[in-house]
Structures are given as C-alpha cells and as structure tokens.
C-alpha positions, 0 to 999 in steps of 0.5 A: 500500500502506498504511504499517504506522505508519498501520495501527497508529495508526488501528486499535489503539485503535479496534479494541480499543474497538470489539470490546470492545463489539462482538462475541457478540449471541426470544420475547415474554412477560408482564412485570411483577411477579407479584402476591402471589408472590416469583419466583426469580432465574431467573424474573425474568431469563427475563421480562426476556429476553422483554420485552427481546427484544420491545422490540428496541431501546433508547437506551444509555450505556456505560462501558468500561475496558481495561488500559493494557497492552492495545492500545486500553487506557484508558477510554471512554464511548459513547452512542447507539441500539442495536437487536437482531433485527437487530443494529444500532448507531449510537454516539458514543465518547470517552475516553482509549482514543481519546486514546492515539492522538495522531492520533485524533479526540476523539470517534468515531462507530461504526456496526454493521450486518450484523455489520460495524463502521464507525469514523469516523476524522475529517478527519485519517484522510481525508487519510491514506486517500485521502479515506476517513474510515471504517474498516470491520471485518468481525467475522466475518473478524476472528474467523476471523483470530483463529486467527493468533497475532499477530491473536489477541494484538491482538483476543482482549481484545475478542473475549472479550466481543464483544457487548453486545446485552442479550438475549444478555447475559441469555441468557448470564446465564441459563446461569450455574450460580450465578445469584443475587439480591443485593438492590435499589437505585436506578439513575438514580432507578429502583428495580431488583432486582440479580442476579449470575452468572458464566460461563466462556469456554466457556459464553459462547461456547456462547451467543454468536450472533455466533460462529455463522459459525465452523466447529468448528475455527475456534471451537476455535482462538478458544477456545484463543486466548482461554484462552491470553490468561489470561481465565478467565471473566466476572462479569455483573450486571444490574439489572431494573426493575418492568416486567421490563426491564434498566436496567443491565448490568455485565460484568467480566473478569479478565485477566493485564494487569488488569481489563476492565470494561463497564457499560451503562445502558438507557432508551427501550426500543423507540426507532427504530433505523434505522442507515445505513452509510457508502458504500463510496467513503468506507470502508477495509477494516481486514482488508485494511489488516492484510494489507497491513501483513503483506505489507509487513513480510514484504517488508522482512524478506526484502528482496524485494517479490515474496514476501509473507506474509498473516495467517491 
C-alpha cells in the first residue's frame, strides 16, 4: 500500500499543474483577411476556429500561475507539441509549482493521450514506486471523483479550466455574450488583432468536450463543486494573426485564494504530433494511489485494517 506522505508529495503539485492545463478540449474554412471589408469580432474568431481546427496541431509555450494557497500553487512554464482531433500532448514543465515539492524533479515531462495524463516523476519517484517513474491520471475518473468533497477541494482549481486545446478555447470564446475587439499589437514580432470575452462556469462547461463522459448528475455535482470553490467565471483573450490563426491565448480566473492565470503562445501550426505513452510496467495509477491513501487513513482512524473507506 502506498504511504499517504508519498501520495501527497508526488501528486499535489503535479496534479494541480497538470489539470490546470489539462482538462475541457471541426470544420475547415477560408482564412485570411477579407479584402476591402472590416469583419466583426465574431467573424474573425469563427475563421480562426476553422483554420485552427484544420491545422490540428501546433508547437506551444505556456505560462501558468496558481495561488500559493492552492495545492500545486506557484508558477510554471511548459513547452512542447500539442495536437487536437485527437487530443494529444507531449510537454516539458518547470517552475516553482514543481519546486514546492522538495522531492520533485526540476523539470517534468507530461504526456496526454486518450484523455489520460502521464507525469514523469524522475529517478527519485522510481525508487519510491517500485521502479515506476510515471504517474498516470485518468481525467475522466478524476472528474467523476470530483463529486467527493475532499477530491473536489484538491482538483476543482484545475478542473475549472481543464483544457487548453485552442479550438475549444475559441469555441468557448465564441459563446461569450460580450465578445469584443480591443485593438492590435505585436506578439513575438507578429502583428495580431486582440479580442476579449468572458464566460461563466456554466457556459464553459456547456462547451467543454472533455466533460462529455459525465452523466447529468455527475456534471451537476462538478458544477456545484466548482461554484462552491468561489470561481465565478473566466476572462479569455486571444490574439489572431493575418492568416486567421491564434498566436496567443490568455485565460484568467478569479478565485477566493487569488488569481489563476494561463497564457499560451502558438507557432508551427500543423507540426507532427505523434505522442507515445509510457508502458504500463513503468506507470502508477494516481486514482488508485488516492484510494489507497483513503483506505489507509480510514484504517488508522478506526484502528482496524479490515474496514476501509474509498473516495467517491
């Protein structure tokens, strides 16, 4: 049985950071700026959605910040390849969010495929987990477990903004009732038009494809838990270049613990996104670790080893 101390050290930072980027992730169309016409914000972002969906992948660089009072709080940067349709990711993370765990590696590779996240804990993790250095997190199972109060407390900050698939972010932004053009500026030397909108938690979940595996009751529980966490909504911004492709996206979330912020820049659209997951012999299932920890805690509280409690 996995010790609770190991579970806390190995999962708090990695889970919070992974779920912050992880989480809710088409059609083709004509791109480019129409000659002699001024398009509305809705027209530009619709074209951006179509072009981005058609590209299916890009190289990305993310910066994320969570309040220190949250599990896994701190700053983090991530760089690598991301694909959508299907959703895949192979990124390398580093920053103070990892450093909050003294046993965590300075840099962590994170792989996402088939709605499952794999996090490389390094050689230290392998020594503590019977030679298995990769931690596996099934995002669908995590969302369902968020119906439990304790798990929701740990995961709600991340589940509030599960997916950074740019097509999904654009689709959500198109639902904003106050979408507007706020000017133009250069992003990494490229002239881009700047758009902004806001969404409520309920509006975000309504367009969040990675939550489709939940039934109506499970979605309602998750919505309730996110709202109980004090999160009201999301400020989303996007910068679009002359090819109608987003070159930067920002998401800001106000929470009682402080601001949660994410910024992502994108380049090399259409880059090859072949992502391979680690073999089962090198992975440990985080949801099983959470359950083992809960069983151990229940046994210690009751003074027995036969009766245990599980999350959910």
